[in-house]
C-alpha positions in Angstrom: 2.0 5.9 6.1 0.1 8.0 3.4 -3.3 6.4 3.3 -6.1 8.8 3.6 -9.0 7.9 1.5 -9.3 4.1 0.7 -11.1 2.0 2.4 -9.4 0.7 5.8 -9.9 -2.8 7.0 -9.5 -3.6 10.4 -9.5 -7.2 11.2 -11.9 -9.4 13.2 -9.1 -10.8 15.3 -7.4 -8.7 17.6 -9.5 13.4 -7.4 -9.4 15.4 -10.5 -8.7 18.2 -11.8 -10.7 22.7 -11.9 -12.0 24.1 -9.5 -14.2 26.9 -8.4 -12.5 30.5 -8.5 -14.9 32.3 -6.1 -14.5 31.0 -2.7 -17.3 29.1 -0.8 -19.5 31.6 1.4 -21.5 29.5 3.7 -25.4 30.5 4.2 -25.4 29.4 7.4 -22.5 28.1 10.1 -22.8 24.3 9.2 -24.1 22.6 12.5 -24.7 19.7 13.9 -28.3 17.8 14.2 -29.7 18.7 18.0 -29.2 15.3 19.6 -26.9 13.7 17.1 -25.9 13.3 13.6 -27.9 14.2 10.4 -29.1 11.2 7.7 -26.4 11.0 4.6 -28.3 8.8 2.7 -32.0 9.9 3.4 -31.0 13.8 3.5 -33.2 13.8 6.5 -32.4 15.9 9.6 -31.5 19.5 7.9 -33.4 22.6 7.1 -34.7 23.7 3.7 -31.9 24.6 1.2 -29.3 23.0 3.3 -27.7 19.5 3.0 -26.3 16.6 5.1 -22.3 15.9 4.4 -19.0 15.7 5.8 -17.0 18.7 6.4 -13.3 18.5 7.7 -12.7 19.8 11.5 -8.9 20.0 11.3 -6.3 18.6 8.5 -3.3 19.0 10.9 -1.6 17.9 13.4 -4.3 14.8 12.1 -7.2 14.8 10.2 -10.4 15.3 11.9 -14.0 15.8 10.4 -17.6 15.2 11.2 -21.3 14.6 10.0 -23.9 17.6 9.7 -25.9 20.4 8.3 -24.0 23.0 5.9 -25.4 24.9 3.1 -26.8 23.4 0.0 -23.9 22.7 -3.3 -24.6 24.0 -6.8 -21.9 21.4 -8.6 -23.4 18.3 -9.6 -22.6 14.5 -9.6 -19.3 14.5 -12.2 -18.6 17.7 -12.0 -15.6 19.7 -10.3 -15.9 20.2 -6.4 -13.8 21.8 -3.6 -13.7 22.1 0.1 -13.4 24.7 2.2 -11.2 26.0 4.5 -11.3 23.4 7.9 -13.7 24.4 10.1 -16.9 26.7 9.6 -16.4 26.6 6.0 -15.5 23.1 6.1 -17.8 21.2 3.5 -18.0 21.3 -0.1 -20.1 22.5 -3.3 -21.9 19.5 -4.2 -25.5 19.7 -4.4 -27.5 17.4 -1.4 -26.7 13.8 -2.3 -23.5 14.0 -3.7 -19.7 14.9 -1.5 -16.6 16.0 -3.2 -14.4 12.9 -3.7 -10.9 14.8 -2.1 -12.7 14.9 1.2 -9.5 15.8 2.8 -9.1 19.3 0.4 -8.0 20.4 -2.5 -10.0 20.0 -6.2 -11.8 16.6 -6.5 -15.1 16.0 -8.2 -19.1 15.6 -7.0 -20.1 11.6 -6.1 -22.8 10.2 -5.6 -23.8 8.9 -2.2 -24.7 5.5 -1.6 -25.8 3.0 1.1 -22.8 0.8 1.7 -25.1 -2.2 2.5 -27.2 -2.4 -0.4 -29.8 0.1 0.2 -31.1 2.8 -1.0 -30.1 5.2 -2.5 -28.2 3.0 -4.8 -25.5 3.0 -7.8 -26.1 2.9 -11.1 -24.8 -0.1 -13.0 -21.8 1.8 -14.0 -20.7 2.3 -10.8 -19.8 0.5 -7.2 -20.4 1.9 -3.8 -17.4 2.0 -2.2 -17.1 3.5 1.4 -13.6 5.4 2.0 -11.4 5.3 5.5 -12.4 9.0 7.1 -15.2 9.6 5.3 -18.4 9.9 6.8 -17.0 7.4 9.7 -15.8 9.4 13.2 -12.8 6.4 12.9 -11.7 3.0 11.6 -13.6 1.5 14.0 -16.7 3.2 13.6 -19.1 2.1 10.4 -19.5 4.9 8.1 -22.6 5.7 7.3 -22.6 6.1 3.5 -20.3 5.5 0.9 -19.7 7.1 -2.4 -20.6 5.7 -6.3 -17.3 4.7 -7.9 -16.5 4.0 -11.3 -16.4 -0.3 -11.6 -13.8 -1.8 -13.4 -12.8 -5.3 -14.7 -10.6 -7.0 -12.0 -8.7 -9.2 -15.1 -8.4 -6.5 -17.2 -7.7 -3.4 -15.5 -4.7 -4.0 -13.1 -1.3 -4.2 -14.2 0.2 -7.2 -12.0 3.5 -6.8 -11.9 3.5 -3.6 -12.0 6.0 -3.1 -14.9 3.3 -3.2 -17.8 5.8 -6.0 -19.3 3.7 -8.7 -18.5 -0.5 -9.5 -17.6 -0.5 -5.6 -18.5 -4.2 -4.0 -18.2 -5.4 -4.5 -21.3 -8.4 -2.1 -20.2 -9.1 1.3 -20.0 -11.6 1.8 -17.3 -9.7 3.4 -15.0 -7.3 5.4 -16.9 -4.0 5.8 -18.3 -2.5 6.5 -15.0 -0.2 3.5 -13.7 -1.0 4.3 -10.3 -4.8 3.0 -10.6 -6.0 0.2 -10.2 -9.2 -2.2 -10.3 -10.2 -3.4 -6.5 -12.7 -4.9 -4.4 -13.7 -7.1 -1.7 -15.6 -10.4 -1.4 -19.0 -9.9 0.2 -18.9 -13.1 2.6 -22.4 -13.5 1.6 -24.0 -9.9 3.2 -25.1 -6.9 1.0 -23.6 -5.6 -0.8 -22.4 -7.7 -3.6 -19.0 -8.2 -4.6 -18.1 -5.2 -6.8 -14.9 -4.0 -8.2 -13.8 -0.1 -8.8 -11.2 2.1 -10.2 -9.1 3.3 -7.3 -5.5 4.3 -6.0 -2.3 1.4 -5.7 -1.6 3.5 -2.4 1.9 1.8 -2.6 3.1 1.3 -5.9 6.2 2.7 -4.9 6.8 -0.4 -3.4 6.1 -2.1 -6.2 9.7 -3.5 -7.5 10.5 -6.0 -7.3 8.1 -8.1 -5.5 6.4 -4.9 -3.9 3.3 -5.7 -1.6 2.2 -9.2 -4.3 0.9 -12.3 -3.6 2.2 -13.7 -0.6 3.4 -10.8 0.9 2.6 -9.8 4.6 0.7 -7.2 5.3 2.6 -4.9 8.2 3.5 -1.6 9.1 7.1 -2.6 8.1 6.9 -2.8 4.9 3.6 -0.2 4.5 1.3 -2.4 3.8 -0.6 -1.4 7.4 -1.3 1.8 9.3 -0.5 1.1 12.8 -2.7 -1.3 14.8 -2.5 -2.6 12.4 -5.4 -1.0 9.8 -5.2 -2.6 6.4 -6.8 -1.4 3.7 -8.9 -3.3 0.7 -6.1 -1.1 -1.5 -2.9 -1.7 0.7 -1.1 -4.1 -1.3 -0.4 -3.4 -4.6 -2.9 -3.7 -7.6 -4.1 -7.7 -8.8 -3.7 -8.5 -5.2 -5.8 -8.2 -1.6 -5.1 -8.6 1.5 -7.7 -11.5 2.0 -6.3 -14.4 3.5 -4.2 -15.7 6.5 -0.6 -17.0 5.8 -1.2 -19.9 7.0 -3.5 -21.8 9.8 -0.6 -21.8 12.4 0.1 -17.7 11.1 -2.5 -15.5 11.4 -0.5 -12.7 9.4 -2.5 -10.9 6.7 -1.0 -11.4 3.5 -1.2 -9.9 -0.2 -3.2 -12.9 -2.4 -3.0 -12.8 -6.3 -6.5 -12.3 -7.9 -6.4 -14.9 -10.9 -8.5 -16.5 -13.6 -10.3 -19.7 -12.8 -10.7 -22.9 -14.6 -13.1 -26.2 -13.3 -10.7 -28.4 -11.8 -12.1 -31.9 -10.1 -10.9 -35.8 -10.1 -10.4 -36.5 -13.7 -11.0 -33.5 -15.2 -8.5 -30.8 -14.3 -6.9 -30.4 -17.5 -5.2 -33.5 -18.4 -1.2 -34.5 -16.9 0.1 -32.7 -13.5 -3.8 -31.0 -13.4 -3.1 -27.6 -14.8 -6.2 -26.3 -15.0 -5.7 -26.3 -10.9 -3.9 -22.5 -11.6 -6.2 -20.7 -13.5 -6.3 -19.7 -17.0 -3.5 -18.5 -19.3 -2.5 -15.7 -18.6 -3.9 -15.0 -15.1 -2.8 -18.1 -13.8 -1.1 -19.0 -9.7 1.9 -19.1 -10.8 4.7 -17.0 -12.5 5.2 -14.7 -14.9 1.3 -14.3 -15.1 1.6 -13.3 -11.4 4.3 -11.6 -9.1 5.6 -13.5 -6.0 5.9 -17.3 -4.3 3.7 -19.7 -5.6 3.8 -23.5 -4.4 3.4 -25.2 -7.7 3.0 -28.7 -6.1 0.2 -30.6 -6.8 -1.4 -29.5 -3.4 0.0 -26.1 -3.9 -1.5 -23.4 -5.4 -4.7 -22.8 -6.9 -6.9 -20.6 -8.1 -9.9 -20.5 -6.3 -13.3 -19.1 -7.4 -14.2 -16.0 -5.1 -18.0 -17.4 -5.1 -17.0 -19.6 -2.3 -16.2 -16.2 -0.2 -20.0 -14.8 -1.4 -21.3 -17.6 1.1 -22.2 -16.4 4.8 -22.4 -18.8 7.9 -25.7 -19.4 7.5 -24.6 -21.1 4.0 -26.8 -18.1 2.3 -25.1 -17.1 -1.4 -25.0 -13.9 -2.3 -24.1 -14.0 -5.8 -21.9 -11.7 -8.2 -20.9 -10.6 -11.4 -18.0 -12.2 -10.9 -18.5 -15.3 -9.1 -17.9 -17.4 -11.3 -15.0 -15.3 -13.4 -12.6 -14.1 -11.0 -10.6 -16.0 -8.2 -7.6 -16.1 -6.2 -4.5 -17.8 -5.5 -4.9 -20.3 -2.4 -1.8 -22.8 -1.5 -3.9 -25.5 -0.1 -1.0 -26.7 2.0 -0.9 -23.5 4.0 -4.3 -24.3 5.7 -5.7 -27.3 7.6 -8.5 -29.1 8.8 -9.5 -31.3 11.2 -9.7 -35.0 10.1 -10.6 -36.7 13.4 -13.4 -34.3 14.8 -11.3 -33.6 17.7 -11.1 -29.5 17.5 -7.8 -29.5 16.1 -6.8 -28.8 12.7 -4.7 -31.3 11.9 -4.7 -32.3 8.0 -3.7 -30.1 4.9 -6.7 -29.4 2.8 -6.7 -31.7 -0.7 -6.1 -30.9 -3.7 -8.5 -30.3 -6.8 -8.2 -33.1 -8.5 -8.2 -35.8 -5.9 -12.1 -34.7 -5.2 -15.4 -35.3 -6.7 -17.3 -32.6 -8.3 -19.2 -30.5 -6.4 -20.4 -30.7 -2.8 -19.1 -33.5 -0.6 -21.3 -35.6 1.7 -20.8 -36.2 5.1 -17.7 -35.7 6.3 -16.2 -36.1 2.9 -14.9 -33.4 0.9 -16.2 -32.6 -2.6 -14.8 -29.8 -5.4 -17.0 -27.4 -4.1 -16.8 -27.5 -1.1 -12.7 -25.9 -1.5 -14.5 -23.4 -4.5 -12.6 -25.8 -7.4 -15.8 -25.4 -9.5 -18.3 -23.2 -10.7 -21.8 -22.5 -9.1 -22.7 -25.1 -12.3 -21.1 -27.8 -10.9 -22.6 -26.8 -7.5 -26.2 -27.8 -6.0 -27.7 -25.4 -4.3 -30.8 -25.9 -2.1 -33.1 -22.7 -2.2 -30.0 -20.1 -2.7 -27.8 -21.9 -0.3 -24.5 -24.4 0.8 -26.2 -27.1 2.2 -22.9 -28.0 3.5 -21.1 -24.7 3.5 -17.3 -25.4 5.1 -15.6 -23.1 7.1 -11.9 -23.0 7.5 -9.5 -21.1 9.6 -7.8 -19.0 5.9 -9.5 -15.9 5.9 -8.1 -12.8 7.5 -11.3 -10.9 6.4 -11.9 -7.0 7.2 -14.3 -5.9 9.3 -14.5 -2.9 8.1 -13.5 -2.4 3.8 -12.1 0.9 3.8 -10.7 2.4 0.5 -7.5 4.7 1.6 -7.0 7.4 -0.9 -3.4 9.0 -1.3 
């Protein structure tokens, strides 16, 4: 597969123009730190006039790189940059604390290094800390030691949901005019950093027509959505769609899932006849032509579920983000079962939002808040926690949320 730089996602179950004209000349050969690796976040472990960075060992027959100390560079964040040839000069000319965005060779732009776990160094309000496959990590099963700050964007305004610029096309300009750039991110599941969205490559843009890698399409090797493993990336699906859910309770294969703009929906308050608010807000509803894919528009089918419901950890701790109450994802209630008789066997489809009372439920009874049918203004959090946070066998979360770059 062509994926190089995005956030590779292994499941829990089974850029730029311009460059230096002068070649990079090492002051001292890059080296590993005795007894281990240096720290790209703190820049500890290297000598004066050196930086802790990522450098290339080889591009062929496969990409290989590692952390080590190299001569400090002269290019600032945002400046054009370039890696030297793989091997002894396989490092970039960015200043310490930053790294060249095109870390697989060629011209790029220096990006600030950040702590992908929410610590320091952190990105400013206009950027999001993103981890890339093959950067600051020795493999998809090894947690990365750092990320880079990418430009923050709006997942509703900065995505072209049909790939043709015809329906629900981009209204934002944050990610530029290149149609192959989208706005990607992934829910936090209650652990730092916050859910964030940043500009990234739609690496499967050429798979876009007619359905492409969009709602409820399986994310597998056969359709180029996954690398061998399978290894899935945050940006494996077409822009506006994420590899977020299992196909169903009984089929664990990951599917691409449409993003939507949610509306509150509960018993007696779901937009009137046929409960249209369950689908979200026009023109960002869980149905065609707003989105592309296979949609079940039955009363117990697709609902635009608030993303805050995936920003809670197993202990009920809620990690609020700027999009907690403004962004949702299309969720087919009929595909996912819960244990209705407490025998540890899921047996009944999740109820429709319009059949549930507002807020959280009590005991074994569901409330609209338990399935993300309403925003956080409709639920009662206790000391920042969901007092009755339910988990269902619907997710297919990525253990390492890497972006991939082509």
